N, C-alpha and C positions, 0 to 999 in steps of 0.2 A: 426558196432561198437559192440564189445562184452561188457558184463557186467563188465568184468575186466577193459577194457579201460575206460568205464564210471566211474568206481570206482576211477581210477587214475585221471580222469578229476575232479571228485568231491573233491578229496583230494587237488589237485593243486588249486582249486578255493575256498577251505574251505566251501563247501556246506554241512553243517553238517547234515541236514535232509536227503539228498540224500545218504550220507555216511552211516547213520544208516539204511536207507531202504535197501541198498545193503548188508550191513553186516547181517541184519535180514534175508534177502532172503537166504544168504549163510549159515549162522549158524543155523537158526531156521527152515528154510524150505528146506535146502539141495539143493538149486539151483546151478547149475554149473556156474562158473565164465566165462566159454567159450561160454555160450549161447548168442544169439543175444540180445542186449539191448532192442530191440523192444518187447521182451517177457515181459518186466516189465509192459506194458500196460495191459496184461492179469491179472497181480496181482491186479492192480487197479480195474479192472472189477470184479474179484473174491471176493476181500475183501471189496470193497466199503468203507462205512463209518467206518467199523471196523479197517481198515488199520492204522489209526491214533492211535488207542488204542494199537495195536500190536507194532508199532514202539516206542511209548512212554514207554511201558513196557520193551521193549528190551533196550532202552536207559538207563533206571534206572538200569537194570541188568548189563549192561556194566560199568556204572559209579560206581557201587558197587564193582565189581570184577576186573576191568581193561579191556582194549581193546584187541581184537584178533589181532595177527600179523602174522599169518601163511600163508597169501597170499599177493601177490603184483601185 
């Protein structure tokens, strides 16, 4: 499963935290949506406890300016 497919799954299931995580990876970290979704495990290992802070900051940023819509 690619990150793009996981993103569609998250949208369909309204998994808000996962949606913000994937969008943060795409827009803030430049991760390709075509990468294997298993690569997200690496992100958890790399950022550890700080990941929650990054996602919360990204969520506030998005809510202030509106959502990205350039990928599906």
